C-alpha positions in Angstrom: -38.0 -62.5 4.0 -35.7 -61.6 1.1 -38.6 -60.9 -1.3 -39.7 -57.8 0.6 -36.9 -55.7 -0.9 -36.6 -57.1 -4.4 -38.2 -54.0 -5.9 -35.3 -51.8 -4.6 -32.5 -54.2 -5.4 -30.3 -53.5 -8.4 -31.3 -55.2 -11.6 -29.4 -58.4 -12.3 -30.1 -58.4 -16.1 -32.8 -57.6 -18.6 -34.9 -60.1 -20.6 -37.4 -59.8 -23.4 -40.8 -61.5 -23.3 -41.2 -63.8 -26.3 -44.7 -65.2 -25.7 -47.6 -65.2 -23.3 -49.1 -68.5 -24.3 -49.5 -70.1 -20.9 -51.2 -73.5 -20.4 -52.4 -73.0 -16.8 -52.0 -69.3 -15.9 -53.1 -66.0 -17.4 -49.9 -64.0 -17.9 -51.0 -61.8 -20.8 -52.4 -59.2 -18.4 -49.0 -58.6 -16.8 -46.5 -59.4 -19.6 -46.3 -57.9 -23.1 -44.6 -59.7 -26.0 -41.6 -57.8 -27.1 -41.2 -55.7 -24.0 -38.0 -55.8 -22.0 -38.2 -56.5 -18.2 -35.8 -56.0 -15.3 -34.8 -59.3 -13.5 -34.6 -58.8 -9.8 -34.0 -62.5 -8.8 -33.5 -65.8 -10.6 -33.9 -69.4 -9.7 -33.5 -72.6 -11.6 -37.1 -72.5 -13.0 -38.3 -68.9 -12.5 -37.4 -65.3 -13.2 -38.7 -62.6 -10.9 -39.2 -59.5 -12.9 -40.9 -56.1 -12.5 -44.1 -56.7 -14.6 -46.6 -54.3 -16.2 -48.3 -53.8 -12.9 -45.1 -52.3 -11.4 -44.7 -55.1 -8.9 -42.2 -58.0 -8.8 -43.7 -61.3 -10.1 -42.4 -64.8 -10.7 -42.7 -66.3 -14.1 -41.4 -69.4 -15.8 -38.2 -68.8 -17.8 -39.9 -70.1 -21.0 -41.7 -66.7 -21.5 -38.4 -64.8 -21.8 -35.3 -64.7 -24.1 
């Protein structure tokens, strides 16, 4: 269960949110355009970042630069 300690792992890199225009999901309540987020884990399709709620969440890479 690697995801249980992501919040204490060192940050891999930082990314900036470029948009919150999601087709299926509501992400504007946990991401802010122009804000920089810490990446805790990365897969081919998703970035796992510490969002505005203070928790680690998985988001499509298309929201970040």
